[in-house]
mmJSON file of the N, C-alpha and C atoms, coordinates in Angstrom:
{"data_MODEL":{"atom_site":{
"group_PDB":["ATOM","ATOM","ATOM","ATOM","ATOM","ATOM","ATOM","ATOM","ATOM","ATOM","ATOM","ATOM","ATOM","ATOM","ATOM","ATOM","ATOM","ATOM","ATOM","ATOM","ATOM","ATOM","ATOM","ATOM","ATOM","ATOM","ATOM","ATOM","ATOM","ATOM","ATOM","ATOM","ATOM","ATOM","ATOM","ATOM","ATOM","ATOM","ATOM","ATOM","ATOM","ATOM","ATOM","ATOM","ATOM","ATOM","ATOM","ATOM","ATOM","ATOM","ATOM","ATOM","ATOM","ATOM","ATOM","ATOM","ATOM","ATOM","ATOM","ATOM","ATOM","ATOM","ATOM","ATOM","ATOM","ATOM","ATOM","ATOM","ATOM","ATOM","ATOM","ATOM","ATOM","ATOM","ATOM","ATOM","ATOM","ATOM","ATOM","ATOM","ATOM","ATOM","ATOM","ATOM","ATOM","ATOM","ATOM","ATOM","ATOM","ATOM","ATOM","ATOM","ATOM","ATOM","ATOM","ATOM","ATOM","ATOM","ATOM","ATOM","ATOM","ATOM","ATOM","ATOM","ATOM","ATOM","ATOM","ATOM","ATOM","ATOM","ATOM","ATOM","ATOM","ATOM","ATOM","ATOM","ATOM","ATOM","ATOM","ATOM","ATOM","ATOM","ATOM","ATOM","ATOM","ATOM","ATOM","ATOM","ATOM","ATOM","ATOM","ATOM","ATOM","ATOM","ATOM","ATOM","ATOM","ATOM","ATOM","ATOM","ATOM","ATOM","ATOM","ATOM","ATOM","ATOM","ATOM","ATOM","ATOM","ATOM","ATOM","ATOM","ATOM","ATOM","ATOM","ATOM","ATOM","ATOM","ATOM","ATOM","ATOM","ATOM","ATOM","ATOM","ATOM","ATOM","ATOM","ATOM","ATOM","ATOM","ATOM","ATOM","ATOM","ATOM","ATOM","ATOM","ATOM","ATOM","ATOM","ATOM","ATOM","ATOM","ATOM","ATOM","ATOM","ATOM","ATOM","ATOM","ATOM","ATOM","ATOM","ATOM","ATOM","ATOM","ATOM","ATOM","ATOM","ATOM","ATOM","ATOM","ATOM"],
"id":[1,2,3,4,5,6,7,8,9,10,11,12,13,14,15,16,17,18,19,20,21,22,23,24,25,26,27,28,29,30,31,32,33,34,35,36,37,38,39,40,41,42,43,44,45,46,47,48,49,50,51,52,53,54,55,56,57,58,59,60,61,62,63,64,65,66,67,68,69,70,71,72,73,74,75,76,77,78,79,80,81,82,83,84,85,86,87,88,89,90,91,92,93,94,95,96,97,98,99,100,101,102,103,104,105,106,107,108,109,110,111,112,113,114,115,116,117,118,119,120,121,122,123,124,125,126,127,128,129,130,131,132,133,134,135,136,137,138,139,140,141,142,143,144,145,146,147,148,149,150,151,152,153,154,155,156,157,158,159,160,161,162,163,164,165,166,167,168,169,170,171,172,173,174,175,176,177,178,179,180,181,182,183,184,185,186,187,188,189,190,191,192,193,194,195,196,197,198,199,200,201],
"type_symbol":["N","C","C","N","C","C","N","C","C","N","C","C","N","C","C","N","C","C","N","C","C","N","C","C","N","C","C","N","C","C","N","C","C","N","C","C","N","C","C","N","C","C","N","C","C","N","C","C","N","C","C","N","C","C","N","C","C","N","C","C","N","C","C","N","C","C","N","C","C","N","C","C","N","C","C","N","C","C","N","C","C","N","C","C","N","C","C","N","C","C","N","C","C","N","C","C","N","C","C","N","C","C","N","C","C","N","C","C","N","C","C","N","C","C","N","C","C","N","C","C","N","C","C","N","C","C","N","C","C","N","C","C","N","C","C","N","C","C","N","C","C","N","C","C","N","C","C","N","C","C","N","C","C","N","C","C","N","C","C","N","C","C","N","C","C","N","C","C","N","C","C","N","C","C","N","C","C","N","C","C","N","C","C","N","C","C","N","C","C","N","C","C","N","C","C","N","C","C","N","C","C"],
"label_atom_id":["N","CA","C","N","CA","C","N","CA","C","N","CA","C","N","CA","C","N","CA","C","N","CA","C","N","CA","C","N","CA","C","N","CA","C","N","CA","C","N","CA","C","N","CA","C","N","CA","C","N","CA","C","N","CA","C","N","CA","C","N","CA","C","N","CA","C","N","CA","C","N","CA","C","N","CA","C","N","CA","C","N","CA","C","N","CA","C","N","CA","C","N","CA","C","N","CA","C","N","CA","C","N","CA","C","N","CA","C","N","CA","C","N","CA","C","N","CA","C","N","CA","C","N","CA","C","N","CA","C","N","CA","C","N","CA","C","N","CA","C","N","CA","C","N","CA","C","N","CA","C","N","CA","C","N","CA","C","N","CA","C","N","CA","C","N","CA","C","N","CA","C","N","CA","C","N","CA","C","N","CA","C","N","CA","C","N","CA","C","N","CA","C","N","CA","C","N","CA","C","N","CA","C","N","CA","C","N","CA","C","N","CA","C","N","CA","C","N","CA","C","N","CA","C","N","CA","C","N","CA","C","N","CA","C"],
"label_alt_id":[null,null,null,null,null,null,null,null,null,null,null,null,null,null,null,null,null,null,null,null,null,null,null,null,null,null,null,null,null,null,null,null,null,null,null,null,null,null,null,null,null,null,null,null,null,null,null,null,null,null,null,null,null,null,null,null,null,null,null,null,null,null,null,null,null,null,null,null,null,null,null,null,null,null,null,null,null,null,null,null,null,null,null,null,null,null,null,null,null,null,null,null,null,null,null,null,null,null,null,null,null,null,null,null,null,null,null,null,null,null,null,null,null,null,null,null,null,null,null,null,null,null,null,null,null,null,null,null,null,null,null,null,null,null,null,null,null,null,null,null,null,null,null,null,null,null,null,null,null,null,null,null,null,null,null,null,null,null,null,null,null,null,null,null,null,null,null,null,null,null,null,null,null,null,null,null,null,null,null,null,null,null,null,null,null,null,null,null,null,null,null,null,null,null,null,null,null,null,null,null,null],
"label_comp_id":["MET","MET","MET","ALA","ALA","ALA","ARG","ARG","ARG","THR","THR","THR","ILE","ILE","ILE","THR","THR","THR","VAL","VAL","VAL","THR","THR","THR","GLY","GLY","GLY","MET","MET","MET","SER","SER","SER","CYS","CYS","CYS","GLU","GLU","GLU","GLY","GLY","GLY","CYS","CYS","CYS","GLU","GLU","GLU","GLN","GLN","GLN","ASN","ASN","ASN","VAL","VAL","VAL","GLU","GLU","GLU","ASP","ASP","ASP","ALA","ALA","ALA","LEU","LEU","LEU","GLN","GLN","GLN","ALA","ALA","ALA","LEU","LEU","LEU","ASP","ASP","ASP","GLY","GLY","GLY","VAL","VAL","VAL","THR","THR","THR","GLN","GLN","GLN","VAL","VAL","VAL","SER","SER","SER","ALA","ALA","ALA","ASN","ASN","ASN","HIS","HIS","HIS","GLU","GLU","GLU","ALA","ALA","ALA","GLU","GLU","GLU","SER","SER","SER","VAL","VAL","VAL","GLU","GLU","GLU","LEU","LEU","LEU","SER","SER","SER","THR","THR","THR","ASP","ASP","ASP","ASP","ASP","ASP","ASP","ASP","ASP","VAL","VAL","VAL","GLU","GLU","GLU","ASP","ASP","ASP","GLU","GLU","GLU","TYR","TYR","TYR","ILE","ILE","ILE","HIS","HIS","HIS","ALA","ALA","ALA","ALA","ALA","ALA","ILE","ILE","ILE","GLU","GLU","GLU","ASP","ASP","ASP","ALA","ALA","ALA","GLY","GLY","GLY","TYR","TYR","TYR","GLU","GLU","GLU","ILE","ILE","ILE","ASP","ASP","ASP","GLY","GLY","GLY"],
"label_asym_id":["A","A","A","A","A","A","A","A","A","A","A","A","A","A","A","A","A","A","A","A","A","A","A","A","A","A","A","A","A","A","A","A","A","A","A","A","A","A","A","A","A","A","A","A","A","A","A","A","A","A","A","A","A","A","A","A","A","A","A","A","A","A","A","A","A","A","A","A","A","A","A","A","A","A","A","A","A","A","A","A","A","A","A","A","A","A","A","A","A","A","A","A","A","A","A","A","A","A","A","A","A","A","A","A","A","A","A","A","A","A","A","A","A","A","A","A","A","A","A","A","A","A","A","A","A","A","A","A","A","A","A","A","A","A","A","A","A","A","A","A","A","A","A","A","A","A","A","A","A","A","A","A","A","A","A","A","A","A","A","A","A","A","A","A","A","A","A","A","A","A","A","A","A","A","A","A","A","A","A","A","A","A","A","A","A","A","A","A","A","A","A","A","A","A","A","A","A","A","A","A","A"],
"label_entity_id":["1","1","1","1","1","1","1","1","1","1","1","1","1","1","1","1","1","1","1","1","1","1","1","1","1","1","1","1","1","1","1","1","1","1","1","1","1","1","1","1","1","1","1","1","1","1","1","1","1","1","1","1","1","1","1","1","1","1","1","1","1","1","1","1","1","1","1","1","1","1","1","1","1","1","1","1","1","1","1","1","1","1","1","1","1","1","1","1","1","1","1","1","1","1","1","1","1","1","1","1","1","1","1","1","1","1","1","1","1","1","1","1","1","1","1","1","1","1","1","1","1","1","1","1","1","1","1","1","1","1","1","1","1","1","1","1","1","1","1","1","1","1","1","1","1","1","1","1","1","1","1","1","1","1","1","1","1","1","1","1","1","1","1","1","1","1","1","1","1","1","1","1","1","1","1","1","1","1","1","1","1","1","1","1","1","1","1","1","1","1","1","1","1","1","1","1","1","1","1","1","1"],
"label_seq_id":[1,1,1,2,2,2,3,3,3,4,4,4,5,5,5,6,6,6,7,7,7,8,8,8,9,9,9,10,10,10,11,11,11,12,12,12,13,13,13,14,14,14,15,15,15,16,16,16,17,17,17,18,18,18,19,19,19,20,20,20,21,21,21,22,22,22,23,23,23,24,24,24,25,25,25,26,26,26,27,27,27,28,28,28,29,29,29,30,30,30,31,31,31,32,32,32,33,33,33,34,34,34,35,35,35,36,36,36,37,37,37,38,38,38,39,39,39,40,40,40,41,41,41,42,42,42,43,43,43,44,44,44,45,45,45,46,46,46,47,47,47,48,48,48,49,49,49,50,50,50,51,51,51,52,52,52,53,53,53,54,54,54,55,55,55,56,56,56,57,57,57,58,58,58,59,59,59,60,60,60,61,61,61,62,62,62,63,63,63,64,64,64,65,65,65,66,66,66,67,67,67],
"pdbx_PDB_ins_code":[null,null,null,null,null,null,null,null,null,null,null,null,null,null,null,null,null,null,null,null,null,null,null,null,null,null,null,null,null,null,null,null,null,null,null,null,null,null,null,null,null,null,null,null,null,null,null,null,null,null,null,null,null,null,null,null,null,null,null,null,null,null,null,null,null,null,null,null,null,null,null,null,null,null,null,null,null,null,null,null,null,null,null,null,null,null,null,null,null,null,null,null,null,null,null,null,null,null,null,null,null,null,null,null,null,null,null,null,null,null,null,null,null,null,null,null,null,null,null,null,null,null,null,null,null,null,null,null,null,null,null,null,null,null,null,null,null,null,null,null,null,null,null,null,null,null,null,null,null,null,null,null,null,null,null,null,null,null,null,null,null,null,null,null,null,null,null,null,null,null,null,null,null,null,null,null,null,null,null,null,null,null,null,null,null,null,null,null,null,null,null,null,null,null,null,null,null,null,null,null,null],
"Cartn_x":[67.28,67.097,67.858,68.693,69.456,68.626,68.681,67.934,68.8,68.61,69.217,68.092,68.034,66.972,67.616,67.094,67.563,66.821,67.593,67.02,67.56,66.673,67.091,66.911,67.679,67.584,68.698,69.499,70.634,71.767,72.316,73.371,74.666,74.682,75.875,75.881,76.951,77.055,75.998,75.589,74.517,73.208,72.95,71.76,71.842,73.013,73.21,72.872,73.36,73.126,71.644,70.944,69.502,68.753,69.078,68.414,68.774,70.042,70.468,69.766,69.691,69.026,67.549,66.879,65.454,65.211,66.089,65.896,66.318,67.369,67.82,66.809,65.942,64.915,63.764,63.709,62.631,62.911,61.862,61.987,62.267,63.204,63.507,64.623,65.104,66.235,67.505,68.411,69.606,70.883,70.909,72.1,71.694,72.323,71.998,73.273,73.403,74.498,73.966,73.978,73.512,74.712,74.562,75.619,74.984,75.245,74.605,75.127,76.387,76.942,76.327,76.067,75.452,73.925,73.397,71.95,71.333,71.968,71.455,71.576,70.745,70.786,70.794,71.771,71.83,71.462,70.534,70.142,69.819,69.909,69.532,68.383,67.392,66.208,65.783,64.931,64.253,63.366,63.031,62.25,60.851,60.286,58.911,58.757,59.844,59.761,59.285,58.175,57.566,58.277,58.354,58.961,58.265,56.944,56.195,56.628,56.948,57.412,58.745,59.634,60.95,60.811,60.018,59.827,59.219,58.268,57.632,58.657,59.557,60.578,61.517,61.887,62.766,62.055,60.817,60.047,59.767,59.495,59.274,60.533,61.701,62.974,63.251,62.419,62.546,63.19,63.261,63.921,62.916,63.274,62.367,62.934,62.033,62.378,62.28,63.287,63.269,63.015,61.866,61.55,60.596],
"Cartn_y":[106.549,105.12,104.452,103.507,102.756,101.568,101.339,100.227,99.568,98.271,97.548,96.822,97.025,96.436,95.611,94.399,93.567,93.981,94.353,94.834,93.969,93.394,92.577,93.369,92.992,93.628,94.622,94.952,95.839,94.996,95.431,94.634,95.406,96.692,97.494,98.74,99.519,100.746,101.764,101.739,102.619,102.318,101.037,100.631,101.133,100.998,101.509,102.997,103.736,105.179,105.491,104.716,104.913,104.747,103.705,103.454,104.548,104.9,105.953,107.267,107.637,108.882,108.868,107.739,107.631,107.799,107.215,107.294,108.649,109.226,110.526,111.621,111.4,112.38,112.392,111.387,111.296,112.17,112.822,113.575,112.607,112.952,112.141,111.14,110.968,110.068,110.9,110.485,111.284,110.706,109.405,108.771,107.479,107.206,105.999,105.426,104.094,103.409,102.091,101.98,100.754,99.933,98.596,97.693,96.585,96.623,95.639,94.23,94.093,92.753,92.097,92.876,92.35,92.376,92.966,93.135,93.801,94.888,95.552,97.062,97.706,99.152,99.435,100.206,100.652,102.122,102.495,103.883,104.314,105.606,106.228,107.168,107.128,107.962,108.566,109.578,110.059,108.929,108.953,107.872,107.719,108.787,108.723,108.293,107.921,107.488,106.029,105.8,104.469,103.58,102.28,101.316,101.334,101.468,101.448,102.581,103.725,104.907,104.606,103.956,103.585,102.508,101.492,100.388,100.889,101.801,102.336,103.076,103.825,104.555,103.593,102.51,101.509,100.825,100.442,99.77,100.713,101.982,102.962,103.171,102.942,103.065,101.822,100.764,99.59,98.369,98.371,97.264,96.63,95.469,94.737,94.589,94.581,94.355,92.857,92.285,90.852,90.747,90.21,90.0,90.933],
"Cartn_z":[67.048,67.152,66.006,66.319,65.313,64.841,63.533,62.933,61.871,61.691,60.579,59.861,58.545,57.733,56.633,56.42,55.321,54.061,53.028,51.773,50.638,49.853,48.721,47.428,46.44,45.139,44.849,45.851,45.608,45.031,43.882,43.252,43.023,43.366,43.104,43.991,43.863,44.643,44.232,42.973,42.525,43.245,43.466,44.211,45.651,46.241,47.597,47.652,46.669,46.644,46.468,45.636,45.453,46.767,47.506,48.791,49.783,49.849,50.776,50.461,49.182,48.791,49.166,48.923,49.246,50.741,51.55,52.997,53.557,53.026,53.512,53.214,52.241,51.902,52.913,53.78,54.753,55.97,56.47,57.715,58.855,59.693,60.865,60.679,59.453,59.198,59.291,60.183,60.434,59.84,59.599,59.024,58.339,57.161,56.397,55.801,55.845,55.181,54.627,53.29,52.64,52.187,52.211,51.784,50.943,49.627,48.746,48.984,49.344,49.574,50.804,51.829,53.052,52.978,51.899,51.736,52.96,53.42,54.605,54.498,55.284,55.44,56.931,57.356,58.738,58.745,59.633,59.679,61.098,61.292,62.555,62.27,63.153,62.973,64.304,64.213,65.4,65.904,67.18,67.778,67.193,66.635,66.17,64.71,64.041,62.647,62.617,61.918,61.85,60.828,61.116,60.199,58.835,58.826,57.573,56.646,57.213,56.483,55.794,56.519,55.999,54.928,55.218,54.272,52.963,53.048,51.838,50.977,51.586,50.822,50.105,50.764,50.149,48.99,49.203,48.153,46.986,47.267,46.197,45.37,45.976,45.255,44.401,44.542,43.696,44.35,45.672,46.385,47.354,47.882,48.748,50.149,51.099,52.509,52.75,53.375,53.715,55.209,55.547,56.947,57.453],
"occupancy":[1.0,1.0,1.0,1.0,1.0,1.0,1.0,1.0,1.0,1.0,1.0,1.0,1.0,1.0,1.0,1.0,1.0,1.0,1.0,1.0,1.0,1.0,1.0,1.0,1.0,1.0,1.0,1.0,1.0,1.0,1.0,1.0,1.0,1.0,1.0,1.0,1.0,1.0,1.0,1.0,1.0,1.0,1.0,1.0,1.0,1.0,1.0,1.0,1.0,1.0,1.0,1.0,1.0,1.0,1.0,1.0,1.0,1.0,1.0,1.0,1.0,1.0,1.0,1.0,1.0,1.0,1.0,1.0,1.0,1.0,1.0,1.0,1.0,1.0,1.0,1.0,1.0,1.0,1.0,1.0,1.0,1.0,1.0,1.0,1.0,1.0,1.0,1.0,1.0,1.0,1.0,1.0,1.0,1.0,1.0,1.0,1.0,1.0,1.0,1.0,1.0,1.0,1.0,1.0,1.0,1.0,1.0,1.0,1.0,1.0,1.0,1.0,1.0,1.0,1.0,1.0,1.0,1.0,1.0,1.0,1.0,1.0,1.0,1.0,1.0,1.0,1.0,1.0,1.0,1.0,1.0,1.0,1.0,1.0,1.0,1.0,1.0,1.0,1.0,1.0,1.0,1.0,1.0,1.0,1.0,1.0,1.0,1.0,1.0,1.0,1.0,1.0,1.0,1.0,1.0,1.0,1.0,1.0,1.0,1.0,1.0,1.0,1.0,1.0,1.0,1.0,1.0,1.0,1.0,1.0,1.0,1.0,1.0,1.0,1.0,1.0,1.0,1.0,1.0,1.0,1.0,1.0,1.0,1.0,1.0,1.0,1.0,1.0,1.0,1.0,1.0,1.0,1.0,1.0,1.0,1.0,1.0,1.0,1.0,1.0,1.0],
"B_iso_or_equiv":[0.0,0.0,0.0,0.0,0.0,0.0,0.0,0.0,0.0,0.0,0.0,0.0,0.0,0.0,0.0,0.0,0.0,0.0,0.0,0.0,0.0,0.0,0.0,0.0,0.0,0.0,0.0,0.0,0.0,0.0,0.0,0.0,0.0,0.0,0.0,0.0,0.0,0.0,0.0,0.0,0.0,0.0,0.0,0.0,0.0,0.0,0.0,0.0,0.0,0.0,0.0,0.0,0.0,0.0,0.0,0.0,0.0,0.0,0.0,0.0,0.0,0.0,0.0,0.0,0.0,0.0,0.0,0.0,0.0,0.0,0.0,0.0,0.0,0.0,0.0,0.0,0.0,0.0,0.0,0.0,0.0,0.0,0.0,0.0,0.0,0.0,0.0,0.0,0.0,0.0,0.0,0.0,0.0,0.0,0.0,0.0,0.0,0.0,0.0,0.0,0.0,0.0,0.0,0.0,0.0,0.0,0.0,0.0,0.0,0.0,0.0,0.0,0.0,0.0,0.0,0.0,0.0,0.0,0.0,0.0,0.0,0.0,0.0,0.0,0.0,0.0,0.0,0.0,0.0,0.0,0.0,0.0,0.0,0.0,0.0,0.0,0.0,0.0,0.0,0.0,0.0,0.0,0.0,0.0,0.0,0.0,0.0,0.0,0.0,0.0,0.0,0.0,0.0,0.0,0.0,0.0,0.0,0.0,0.0,0.0,0.0,0.0,0.0,0.0,0.0,0.0,0.0,0.0,0.0,0.0,0.0,0.0,0.0,0.0,0.0,0.0,0.0,0.0,0.0,0.0,0.0,0.0,0.0,0.0,0.0,0.0,0.0,0.0,0.0,0.0,0.0,0.0,0.0,0.0,0.0,0.0,0.0,0.0,0.0,0.0,0.0],
"pdbx_formal_charge":[null,null,null,null,null,null,null,null,null,null,null,null,null,null,null,null,null,null,null,null,null,null,null,null,null,null,null,null,null,null,null,null,null,null,null,null,null,null,null,null,null,null,null,null,null,null,null,null,null,null,null,null,null,null,null,null,null,null,null,null,null,null,null,null,null,null,null,null,null,null,null,null,null,null,null,null,null,null,null,null,null,null,null,null,null,null,null,null,null,null,null,null,null,null,null,null,null,null,null,null,null,null,null,null,null,null,null,null,null,null,null,null,null,null,null,null,null,null,null,null,null,null,null,null,null,null,null,null,null,null,null,null,null,null,null,null,null,null,null,null,null,null,null,null,null,null,null,null,null,null,null,null,null,null,null,null,null,null,null,null,null,null,null,null,null,null,null,null,null,null,null,null,null,null,null,null,null,null,null,null,null,null,null,null,null,null,null,null,null,null,null,null,null,null,null,null,null,null,null,null,null],
"auth_seq_id":[1,1,1,2,2,2,3,3,3,4,4,4,5,5,5,6,6,6,7,7,7,8,8,8,9,9,9,10,10,10,11,11,11,12,12,12,13,13,13,14,14,14,15,15,15,16,16,16,17,17,17,18,18,18,19,19,19,20,20,20,21,21,21,22,22,22,23,23,23,24,24,24,25,25,25,26,26,26,27,27,27,28,28,28,29,29,29,30,30,30,31,31,31,32,32,32,33,33,33,34,34,34,35,35,35,36,36,36,37,37,37,38,38,38,39,39,39,40,40,40,41,41,41,42,42,42,43,43,43,44,44,44,45,45,45,46,46,46,47,47,47,48,48,48,49,49,49,50,50,50,51,51,51,52,52,52,53,53,53,54,54,54,55,55,55,56,56,56,57,57,57,58,58,58,59,59,59,60,60,60,61,61,61,62,62,62,63,63,63,64,64,64,65,65,65,66,66,66,67,67,67],
"auth_comp_id":["MET","MET","MET","ALA","ALA","ALA","ARG","ARG","ARG","THR","THR","THR","ILE","ILE","ILE","THR","THR","THR","VAL","VAL","VAL","THR","THR","THR","GLY","GLY","GLY","MET","MET","MET","SER","SER","SER","CYS","CYS","CYS","GLU","GLU","GLU","GLY","GLY","GLY","CYS","CYS","CYS","GLU","GLU","GLU","GLN","GLN","GLN","ASN","ASN","ASN","VAL","VAL","VAL","GLU","GLU","GLU","ASP","ASP","ASP","ALA","ALA","ALA","LEU","LEU","LEU","GLN","GLN","GLN","ALA","ALA","ALA","LEU","LEU","LEU","ASP","ASP","ASP","GLY","GLY","GLY","VAL","VAL","VAL","THR","THR","THR","GLN","GLN","GLN","VAL","VAL","VAL","SER","SER","SER","ALA","ALA","ALA","ASN","ASN","ASN","HIS","HIS","HIS","GLU","GLU","GLU","ALA","ALA","ALA","GLU","GLU","GLU","SER","SER","SER","VAL","VAL","VAL","GLU","GLU","GLU","LEU","LEU","LEU","SER","SER","SER","THR","THR","THR","ASP","ASP","ASP","ASP","ASP","ASP","ASP","ASP","ASP","VAL","VAL","VAL","GLU","GLU","GLU","ASP","ASP","ASP","GLU","GLU","GLU","TYR","TYR","TYR","ILE","ILE","ILE","HIS","HIS","HIS","ALA","ALA","ALA","ALA","ALA","ALA","ILE","ILE","ILE","GLU","GLU","GLU","ASP","ASP","ASP","ALA","ALA","ALA","GLY","GLY","GLY","TYR","TYR","TYR","GLU","GLU","GLU","ILE","ILE","ILE","ASP","ASP","ASP","GLY","GLY","GLY"],
"auth_asym_id":["A","A","A","A","A","A","A","A","A","A","A","A","A","A","A","A","A","A","A","A","A","A","A","A","A","A","A","A","A","A","A","A","A","A","A","A","A","A","A","A","A","A","A","A","A","A","A","A","A","A","A","A","A","A","A","A","A","A","A","A","A","A","A","A","A","A","A","A","A","A","A","A","A","A","A","A","A","A","A","A","A","A","A","A","A","A","A","A","A","A","A","A","A","A","A","A","A","A","A","A","A","A","A","A","A","A","A","A","A","A","A","A","A","A","A","A","A","A","A","A","A","A","A","A","A","A","A","A","A","A","A","A","A","A","A","A","A","A","A","A","A","A","A","A","A","A","A","A","A","A","A","A","A","A","A","A","A","A","A","A","A","A","A","A","A","A","A","A","A","A","A","A","A","A","A","A","A","A","A","A","A","A","A","A","A","A","A","A","A","A","A","A","A","A","A","A","A","A","A","A","A"],
"auth_atom_id":["N","CA","C","N","CA","C","N","CA","C","N","CA","C","N","CA","C","N","CA","C","N","CA","C","N","CA","C","N","CA","C","N","CA","C","N","CA","C","N","CA","C","N","CA","C","N","CA","C","N","CA","C","N","CA","C","N","CA","C","N","CA","C","N","CA","C","N","CA","C","N","CA","C","N","CA","C","N","CA","C","N","CA","C","N","CA","C","N","CA","C","N","CA","C","N","CA","C","N","CA","C","N","CA","C","N","CA","C","N","CA","C","N","CA","C","N","CA","C","N","CA","C","N","CA","C","N","CA","C","N","CA","C","N","CA","C","N","CA","C","N","CA","C","N","CA","C","N","CA","C","N","CA","C","N","CA","C","N","CA","C","N","CA","C","N","CA","C","N","CA","C","N","CA","C","N","CA","C","N","CA","C","N","CA","C","N","CA","C","N","CA","C","N","CA","C","N","CA","C","N","CA","C","N","CA","C","N","CA","C","N","CA","C","N","CA","C","N","CA","C","N","CA","C","N","CA","C","N","CA","C","N","CA","C"],
"pdbx_PDB_model_num":[1,1,1,1,1,1,1,1,1,1,1,1,1,1,1,1,1,1,1,1,1,1,1,1,1,1,1,1,1,1,1,1,1,1,1,1,1,1,1,1,1,1,1,1,1,1,1,1,1,1,1,1,1,1,1,1,1,1,1,1,1,1,1,1,1,1,1,1,1,1,1,1,1,1,1,1,1,1,1,1,1,1,1,1,1,1,1,1,1,1,1,1,1,1,1,1,1,1,1,1,1,1,1,1,1,1,1,1,1,1,1,1,1,1,1,1,1,1,1,1,1,1,1,1,1,1,1,1,1,1,1,1,1,1,1,1,1,1,1,1,1,1,1,1,1,1,1,1,1,1,1,1,1,1,1,1,1,1,1,1,1,1,1,1,1,1,1,1,1,1,1,1,1,1,1,1,1,1,1,1,1,1,1,1,1,1,1,1,1,1,1,1,1,1,1,1,1,1,1,1,1]
}}}
């Protein structure tokens, strides 16, 4: 399942890597691409991965979900 999430607080490529690493560590996440300039993360997951699981990983990495 493809998803796009608006993430605030990313200000550089290091931030992108932090978010990507946090999400890639989750079971069921197959692909991640973060873009600090667009304030977005595009990812592909298995169908059974819950949004709350993804949002918690992003927030635990120190960033915020917008929306």
